[in-house]
C-alpha positions in Angstrom: 0.0 0.0 0.0 1.5 3.3 -1.2 1.7 6.5 0.9 -1.1 8.3 -1.0 -3.6 5.6 -0.3 -2.7 5.6 3.4 -3.1 9.4 3.5 -6.6 9.2 2.1 -7.6 6.5 4.6 -6.2 8.4 7.5 -8.7 11.2 6.9 -11.7 9.0 7.6 -10.2 6.1 9.7 -8.4 6.5 13.1 -4.7 5.9 12.9 -5.0 3.0 15.3 -7.1 1.1 12.7 -4.6 2.0 9.9 -1.8 0.5 12.0 -3.9 -2.5 12.6 -4.4 -3.0 8.9 -0.7 -2.7 8.2 0.1 -5.3 10.9 -2.8 -7.7 10.1 -0.8 -9.8 7.7 1.9 -10.6 10.2 -0.4 -11.3 13.1 -3.2 -13.1 11.3 -2.4 -16.5 12.8 -2.0 -15.2 16.4 -5.2 -13.2 16.2 -7.1 -16.2 14.9 -5.8 -18.2 17.9 -6.9 -15.5 20.4 -10.3 -14.8 18.8 -13.6 -16.3 20.2 -14.0 -20.0 19.3 -17.2 -19.4 17.3 -16.1 -18.4 13.8 -19.6 -18.0 12.5 -22.7 -16.1 13.5 -23.7 -15.2 17.1 -25.5 -18.0 19.0 -29.1 -17.4 19.9 -29.6 -16.0 23.4 -32.1 -18.8 24.0 -29.3 -21.4 23.8 -29.0 -22.6 27.4 -25.2 -23.6 27.5 -24.1 -20.2 26.0 -26.4 -18.2 28.3 -25.2 -20.0 31.4 -21.5 -19.7 30.6 -20.7 -16.5 28.7 -23.7 -14.2 28.2 -23.5 -11.1 30.5 -26.6 -10.2 32.4 -26.9 -6.9 30.7 -26.8 -8.2 27.1 -29.9 -7.4 25.1 -31.6 -10.4 23.4 -32.0 -8.4 20.2 -28.2 -8.0 19.8 -27.7 -11.7 20.1 -30.2 -12.5 17.3 -29.1 -9.8 14.9 -28.0 -10.9 11.4 -24.2 -11.2 10.9 -24.2 -8.5 8.2 -25.8 -5.9 10.4 -23.4 -3.5 12.2 -24.0 -3.5 16.1 -24.0 -0.3 18.0 -21.0 1.0 19.8 -22.4 -0.1 23.2 -22.9 -3.8 22.2 -21.0 -6.1 24.6 -17.9 -7.8 23.3 -19.2 -11.2 24.3 -21.8 -11.1 21.5 -19.5 -9.7 18.8 -18.2 -12.2 16.2 -14.7 -12.1 14.7 -16.3 -11.4 11.3 -18.0 -8.2 12.4 -16.3 -5.1 13.9 -17.8 -1.6 14.2 -15.5 1.4 13.7 -16.5 5.0 13.8 -15.2 7.9 11.9 -17.0 11.3 12.3 -20.7 10.2 12.3 -20.3 7.3 9.8 -20.1 3.6 10.9 -18.2 1.4 8.5 -17.4 -2.3 8.3 -13.7 -3.1 7.9 -12.1 -6.2 6.4 -12.1 -9.6 8.1 -8.4 -9.3 9.0 -9.1 -6.0 10.8 -11.8 -7.7 12.9 -9.4 -10.4 13.9 -6.8 -7.9 15.0 -9.3 -5.8 16.9 -10.6 -9.0 18.7 -7.1 -9.4 20.1 -7.3 -6.2 22.1 -11.0 -6.6 23.1 -11.8 -7.2 26.8 -12.4 -10.9 27.5 -15.9 -11.7 28.8 -16.3 -13.0 32.4 -17.3 -16.6 32.3 -19.4 -18.0 35.1 -18.8 -21.6 36.1 -21.6 -23.9 35.2 -22.9 -25.7 38.4 -24.8 -29.0 38.0 -28.2 -28.7 39.7 -28.5 -30.6 43.0 -31.4 -33.1 43.0 -33.4 -32.8 46.2 -36.8 -34.3 47.1 -39.6 -31.9 46.3 -42.2 -30.7 48.8 -45.9 -31.3 48.4 -46.6 -34.9 47.4 -43.3 -35.3 45.6 -44.9 -37.6 43.1 -44.9 -40.4 45.7 -47.9 -42.8 45.8 -48.6 -44.9 48.9 -50.5 -48.1 48.9 -51.6 -50.4 51.8 -51.6 -54.1 51.2 -53.5 -56.4 53.5 -55.1 -53.6 55.5 -58.0 -52.3 53.5 -60.7 -49.9 54.4 -63.0 -51.3 57.0 -61.0 -54.5 57.7 -61.8 -55.9 61.1 -58.9 -55.9 63.5 -59.3 -58.1 66.6 -57.9 -56.7 69.8 -55.0 -58.8 71.0 -54.4 -60.4 67.6 -51.3 -59.8 65.5 -52.1 -58.1 62.2 -49.6 -58.3 59.4 -49.7 -55.8 56.5 -47.3 -54.0 54.1 -47.0 -50.6 52.6 -45.7 -49.7 49.1 -44.1 -46.4 48.2 -43.8 -45.6 44.5 -42.1 -42.7 42.7 -44.6 -41.5 40.0 -42.5 -38.4 39.2 -40.8 -38.9 35.9 -38.5 -35.9 36.4 -36.1 -37.7 38.7 -35.4 -39.7 41.9 -36.9 -39.1 45.3 -35.6 -39.8 48.8 -38.1 -41.3 51.1 -38.2 -42.2 54.8 -41.1 -44.7 55.3 -43.3 -44.0 58.3 -46.4 -45.8 59.7 -48.4 -44.9 62.8 -52.0 -44.7 64.0 -53.9 -41.5 64.4 -56.0 -40.5 67.4 -58.4 -43.3 68.3 -62.0 -43.1 69.5 -61.7 -46.3 71.4 -58.6 -45.5 73.3 -58.3 -46.7 76.9 -57.2 -43.3 78.1 -58.9 -40.2 76.6 -58.2 -37.5 79.2 -55.1 -36.1 77.3 -54.6 -37.8 73.9 -56.9 -40.5 72.6 -54.2 -42.9 71.2 -54.4 -46.6 70.6 -52.1 -48.7 72.8 -50.2 -51.6 71.3 -47.1 -52.6 69.5 -45.9 -51.9 65.9 -43.0 -53.7 64.3 -41.2 -53.2 60.9 -39.3 -55.9 59.0 -35.8 -54.6 58.2 -32.9 -56.4 56.5 -31.8 -57.7 60.0 -35.2 -58.8 61.0 -38.3 -57.4 62.9 -37.7 -54.2 64.7 -40.1 -52.8 67.4 -40.9 -49.2 66.7 -41.2 -46.7 69.6 -45.0 -46.5 69.5 -48.0 -47.7 67.6 -49.5 -44.2 67.7 -48.3 -40.9 66.5 -48.6 -39.2 69.9 -48.8 -35.5 70.5 -45.7 -34.3 68.5 -43.8 -35.0 65.4 -41.3 -37.5 66.8 -43.0 -40.4 65.0 -42.1 -38.8 61.6 -38.4 -39.6 62.3 -38.9 -43.4 62.8 -38.1 -44.1 59.2 -34.8 -42.3 58.9 -32.8 -45.4 59.6 -34.3 -47.2 56.6 -34.7 -44.3 54.2 -34.3 -45.1 50.5 -34.1 -43.4 47.2 -36.6 -44.2 44.4 -35.8 -43.7 40.8 -38.5 -42.6 38.5 -41.1 -45.4 38.3 -39.4 -47.4 41.1 -41.3 -48.7 44.2 -40.4 -50.2 47.6 -42.5 -52.3 49.8 -42.0 -52.5 53.6 -43.7 -55.2 55.9 -45.3 -54.3 59.2 -47.2 -56.1 62.0 -49.2 -54.6 64.8 -51.0 -55.7 67.9 -53.7 -53.7 69.8 -53.6 -54.0 73.5 -56.7 -55.7 75.1 -57.6 -52.4 76.8 -58.6 -50.8 73.6 -62.3 -50.4 73.0 -64.0 -51.1 69.6 -64.0 -48.3 67.1 -62.6 -47.0 63.9 -58.8 -46.9 63.9 -57.0 -44.7 61.2 -53.6 -46.1 60.2 -51.4 -43.6 58.4 -48.5 -44.2 56.1 -46.2 -41.2 55.3 -43.5 -40.4 52.8 -41.2 -38.3 54.9 -38.2 -36.3 53.7 -35.3 -38.0 55.5 -33.9 -36.4 58.6 -36.4 -33.5 58.4 -39.7 -34.6 60.0 -41.3 -33.1 56.8 -44.2 -35.2 55.5 -44.3 -35.0 51.7 -47.5 -37.1 51.3 -49.5 -39.6 53.2 -52.2 -42.3 52.9 -54.7 -43.3 55.5 -56.9 -46.4 55.8 -59.6 -46.9 58.4 -59.7 -50.3 60.2 -62.6 -51.5 62.3 -61.4 -52.6 65.7 -63.5 -55.4 67.3 -63.2 -57.4 70.5 -64.9 -60.8 70.8 -63.6 -61.2 74.4 -65.4 -58.3 76.0 -67.5 -59.0 79.1 -71.1 -57.8 79.0 -73.3 -56.3 81.8 -76.5 -58.3 81.9 -78.3 -56.6 84.8 -78.1 -53.8 87.4 -80.2 -53.6 90.5 -81.7 -50.3 91.7 -79.3 -48.5 94.0 -80.2 -47.3 97.5 -79.9 -43.6 98.4 -76.5 -42.1 99.0 -76.3 -39.9 102.1 -73.2 -37.8 102.0 -70.9 -38.4 104.9 -73.2 -41.1 106.4 -74.6 -43.9 104.4 -73.2 -45.4 101.1 -75.3 -46.4 98.2 -75.6 -50.2 97.7 -76.3 -52.0 94.4 -75.6 -55.3 92.6 -74.8 -56.1 88.9 -74.2 -59.2 86.9 -71.6 -59.7 84.2 -71.1 -62.4 81.6 -67.8 -63.1 79.8 -67.3 -65.1 76.5 -64.1 -66.5 78.1 -65.7 -67.7 81.3 -65.4 -66.3 84.8 -61.9 -67.5 85.8 -60.2 -64.2 84.7 -63.2 -62.0 85.2 -62.9 -58.9 87.5 -65.5 -56.2 88.3 -65.1 -52.6 87.2 -66.6 -49.9 89.4 -65.7 -46.2 88.7 -67.2 -43.0 90.1 -67.6 -40.4 87.3 -67.3 -37.0 88.9 -68.7 -33.7 87.8 -66.3 -31.3 86.2 -64.4 -29.4 88.9 -65.7 -31.6 91.8 -62.2 -31.6 93.3 -62.6 -35.0 95.0 -59.8 -37.4 95.6 -59.6 -41.1 96.5 -59.6 -40.2 100.2 -63.1 -38.7 99.7 -64.6 -42.0 98.4 -65.2 -45.3 100.0 -65.7 -48.6 98.0 -66.6 -52.0 99.5 -67.4 -55.3 97.8 -69.4 -58.1 99.5 -67.4 -61.3 99.7 -69.6 -64.0 101.1 -71.3 -62.4 104.0 -68.7 -59.8 104.7 -67.8 -56.4 103.3 -64.2 -55.9 102.1 -62.8 -52.4 101.7 -60.5 -51.3 98.8 -58.2 -48.4 98.2 -59.7 -45.9 95.8 -57.4 -44.3 93.1 -57.8 -42.3 89.9 -57.4 -44.0 86.6 -55.9 -42.4 83.4 -59.3 -40.7 82.7 -59.6 -39.2 86.1 -62.3 -41.5 87.4 -62.1 -42.8 90.9 -62.3 -46.5 91.6 -60.6 -49.8 92.4 -58.0 -51.4 90.1 -59.5 -54.6 88.7 -56.4 -56.6 89.6 -57.2 -56.0 93.3 -60.7 -57.4 93.0 -59.7 -61.1 93.0 -62.3 -63.4 94.5 -65.1 -60.9 94.5 -67.5 -63.0 92.5 -70.1 -65.8 92.8 -72.6 -67.5 90.5 -72.7 -67.7 86.7 -73.2 -65.1 85.3 -71.1 -63.5 87.9 -72.9 -61.2 90.3 -71.1 -58.4 92.2 -72.5 -56.4 95.2 -70.8 -53.0 96.0 -71.3 -50.1 98.4 -70.0 -46.6 97.4 -69.9 -43.7 99.9 -68.9 -40.1 99.7 -67.4 -38.1 102.6 -68.2 -34.9 100.7 -69.6 -34.0 97.3 -67.4 -31.2 96.3 -69.2 -29.0 93.7 -72.9 -29.6 93.1 -73.8 -32.1 90.5 -75.2 -35.6 89.9 -73.3 -38.7 91.1 -72.9 -41.5 88.5 -71.2 -44.8 89.0 -70.0 -46.9 86.0 -70.0 -50.6 86.4 -68.8 -53.4 84.1 -66.3 -56.2 83.8 -62.7 -56.8 82.8 -61.6 -60.2 81.5 -57.8 -60.6 81.2 -57.5 -57.0 80.2 -60.5 -56.9 77.8 -62.8 -54.2 79.0 -66.5 -54.5 78.4 -69.0 -51.7 78.0 -70.2 -50.2 81.3 -73.6 -49.5 82.6 -74.5 -46.4 84.7 -75.7 -46.5 88.3 -77.3 -43.2 89.4 -78.3 -43.1 93.1 -80.3 -40.4 94.8 -77.9 -38.1 96.7 -78.9 -36.7 100.0 -76.8 -34.0 101.5 
């Protein structure tokens, strides 16, 4: 290139560009090595790999999708400028230089900041997490006999096609209407075992209780389910004889391991029955109760399907709310032969005052068994009716009670 041509170019192109043109032939290979690896048009801004690794946050989508022949503005980021297109300015006119000039200019352009691409961490989702729970062998309405061992299994399946899910399997019963103790929490009493790889393991409780501790009982056997995969766990439970008949809700949960967070649950309602319960067959009319003087006397008969050998009477004083009475305010006597035998009166788990059935050995005669009791009050506490519940207990199986309501004279 002769001097006259250079002089003409210098009038409209900055000297730095002229110098670049003169040096382009010598540095072409080095410039090509330093230039951006994409020798063709700009990638679309919607391309996920490019957007995650090189696209600056302030880059305009329109600049990334512009045609290669169009000249970008002076503020366009270097990250979206191709080696084939370079914008230069002389006075108010924008012109496109040769391909060699673009390569040399790319050598001095600031390098874009590349953010590392982090692989997403797969974590179990909240909500139902795509987990389906199915009971096997414990269907809705199945009769469960008190005292019998009831085997069943539960299957957890990952129906979420998007990926794997971690699950801690948990099974426990909800509040129970036939619970032996109802003053605080109406929970079924009994045992629950889970079959692990090492054998049967006794779980802390059959029931959920009042907190969330039960949700952590599956952490030691947590597993991960791939999409479409399922896992079945075997269980067996026994309801204590003291549980009354009623509907028992058994709940199975998919818990996020080591979190107490229940992702989803399934519940079946079993029907608890007891074929060993004693039955009250008759109750005599009670005599008047004179507070502080004369006890009320009455008799009742009880029949048991298992015979009378293990049968014991149940006599409990149901007190009005806020009565404030204790065992020392109540007297209870049972007639043994021709004599009256006194017993210590204590409160049971429901707050009723009476005699523990285990203490009432030998207080029976006849078949069905007939019991005769006297109940006295040293004081009445707050005003209200006096009601005595009577029934039978056969080897822990409690029958339904009948009410005795004496006339109270103060």
